C-alpha positions in Angstrom: -121.3 52.0 49.2 -121.4 50.2 52.5 -121.4 46.9 50.7 -118.3 48.0 48.7 -116.5 48.9 51.8 -117.3 45.6 53.4 -116.0 43.7 50.3 -112.8 45.8 50.4 -112.4 45.0 54.1 -112.8 41.3 53.5 -110.4 41.5 50.5 -107.7 43.3 52.6 -108.1 40.7 55.4 -107.0 37.9 53.2 -103.3 37.5 54.2 -100.6 37.5 51.6 -96.9 36.8 52.0 -94.5 39.7 52.1 -93.0 38.3 48.9 -96.4 38.6 47.1 -97.1 42.0 48.6 -93.7 43.3 47.5 -94.2 41.9 44.0 -97.6 43.6 43.8 -96.2 47.0 44.9 -93.2 46.7 42.6 -95.4 45.9 39.6 -97.8 48.6 40.5 -95.0 51.2 40.8 -93.7 50.2 37.4 -97.1 50.4 35.6 -98.7 53.3 37.4 -95.8 55.8 37.9 -93.0 55.0 35.4 -94.6 55.0 31.9 -93.1 58.5 31.2 -89.7 57.2 32.1 -89.9 54.3 29.5 -91.5 56.6 26.9 -88.5 58.9 27.2 -86.1 56.0 26.8 -87.8 54.8 23.6 -88.0 58.3 22.2 -84.3 59.1 22.8 -82.4 55.9 22.4 -80.2 55.6 19.3 -80.2 51.8 19.5 -81.6 49.5 16.8 -85.2 48.2 17.4 -83.8 45.0 18.8 -81.4 47.1 21.0 -84.2 49.2 22.3 -86.2 46.1 23.2 -83.2 44.7 25.1 -82.7 48.0 26.9 -86.3 48.2 27.9 -86.4 44.7 29.1 -83.3 45.3 31.1 -84.7 48.5 32.7 -87.9 46.7 33.5 -86.1 43.9 35.3 -83.8 46.3 37.2 -86.8 48.5 38.3 -88.9 45.6 39.3 -86.2 44.0 41.3 -85.0 47.2 43.1 -88.6 48.2 44.0 -89.3 44.7 45.2 -86.2 44.7 47.4 -86.8 48.2 48.9 -90.5 47.3 49.6 -89.5 44.0 51.2 -86.8 45.7 53.4 -89.1 48.6 54.3 -92.0 46.4 55.4 -89.8 43.8 57.1 -87.8 46.4 59.1 -90.4 49.1 59.8 -93.8 47.2 59.8 -96.5 49.8 60.5 -94.2 52.7 59.8 -93.2 50.9 56.6 -96.9 50.8 55.6 -97.3 54.5 56.2 -94.2 55.2 54.1 -95.5 53.1 51.2 -98.8 54.8 51.4 -97.3 58.3 51.4 -95.0 57.4 48.5 -98.1 56.2 46.5 -99.8 59.6 46.8 -96.6 61.6 46.0 -95.9 59.3 43.0 -99.4 60.0 41.6 -98.9 63.8 42.1 -95.5 63.8 40.5 -96.7 61.8 37.5 -99.7 64.1 37.1 -97.5 67.1 36.8 -95.1 65.3 34.5 -97.9 64.3 32.1 -99.8 67.6 32.3 -96.9 70.2 32.3 -94.0 68.1 31.0 -91.9 68.9 34.0 -88.8 66.9 35.2 -88.6 66.2 38.9 -85.0 67.4 39.4 -83.4 69.3 42.2 -84.5 72.7 40.8 -88.1 71.5 40.7 -88.0 70.2 44.2 -86.5 73.5 45.4 -89.2 75.4 43.7 -91.8 73.2 45.4 -90.4 74.0 48.8 -90.2 77.7 48.1 -93.7 78.0 46.5 -96.4 79.6 48.6 -99.8 78.0 48.9 -101.5 80.9 47.1 -99.2 80.4 44.1 -99.6 76.6 44.1 -103.4 76.6 44.5 -103.6 77.8 40.8 -102.5 74.3 39.8 -105.2 72.5 41.8 -108.0 71.1 39.7 -110.6 68.3 39.8 -108.5 66.3 37.3 -105.6 66.5 39.8 -107.7 65.3 42.7 -109.2 62.5 40.6 -105.8 61.4 39.4 -104.4 61.4 43.0 -107.5 59.4 44.2 -107.3 56.7 41.5 -103.5 56.4 41.2 -102.5 57.5 44.7 -105.1 57.0 47.4 -106.4 53.6 46.2 -102.9 52.0 46.1 -102.2 53.7 49.4 -105.2 52.0 51.0 -103.8 48.6 49.7 -100.5 49.4 51.4 -102.1 50.4 54.6 -104.7 47.7 55.1 -103.6 44.6 53.3 -102.9 41.8 55.7 -99.3 40.7 55.2 -97.4 37.7 56.6 -93.9 39.1 57.2 -92.0 35.8 57.4 -88.5 35.0 58.7 -85.3 36.9 58.4 -83.8 34.0 56.4 -86.1 34.8 53.5 -85.1 38.5 53.8 -81.5 37.6 53.2 -82.3 35.3 50.3 -84.5 37.7 48.5 -82.4 40.8 49.0 -79.2 38.9 48.0 -80.8 37.5 44.9 -82.2 40.9 44.0 -78.7 42.5 44.2 -77.2 39.7 42.1 -79.9 40.1 39.4 -79.4 43.9 39.3 -75.6 43.5 39.1 -75.8 41.0 36.3 -78.3 43.0 34.2 -76.3 46.2 34.7 -73.1 44.5 33.6 -74.8 43.2 30.5 -75.8 46.8 29.6 -72.4 48.4 30.3 -72.5 49.8 26.8 -75.4 52.0 27.7 -73.2 54.1 30.0 -72.9 56.9 27.5 -76.7 57.1 26.9 -77.3 57.2 30.7 -74.7 59.9 31.2 -76.1 62.0 28.4 -79.7 61.9 29.8 -79.0 61.4 33.5 -81.1 64.5 34.6 -84.1 63.5 32.5 -83.9 59.8 33.5 -83.5 60.6 37.1 -86.3 63.1 37.1 -88.8 60.7 35.6 -88.0 57.7 37.7 -90.5 57.3 40.6 -90.2 57.4 43.6 -86.4 57.9 43.3 -86.6 61.3 41.5 -88.1 63.3 44.4 -86.4 61.2 47.2 -82.9 61.7 45.8 -83.4 65.3 44.8 -85.0 66.3 48.1 -81.9 64.9 49.8 -79.8 66.9 47.4 -81.7 70.1 48.1 -81.4 69.7 51.9 
């Protein structure tokens, strides 16, 4: 165990650029926390097989780019606080996905309101070893990476280049999928409630 901790410490001490760090976090967020989102899109899209593939590719690109941009901005501007935010989001993401997969819930404003109004004695009935194991593997381990990985922040010039490029990519891909507006409007609650971490962030703001 001690040897494992030493190896992890050595691994985290190897510095990576903020660009690489943001890419890793973005890809991890996509793969670990947003599979239910893409499964819903596949199950409910009326597009042809080729159209579904194009829609999925477009959503993957948009999600990767937006998560990259937000991670880069958060880490560049907030530094240590940004690390803490990223770690907390990892744990909440894992918890949200567990309840989505286990109980088929949608993280909408009603769900968030119920969470804030639920007593501990009522919520404790949902606690289980599978929940804690899920949070440890998909929440705490990624959180440790966010907290302890050595990152070279870089200069503000790169911040402007990467964020400007990210916004341009999102705009272009969104315009190419303008015909999907009806699908999104029909399923906005489900799509928004399955998209992590934006589901609980946006709906928490709505509740308050």
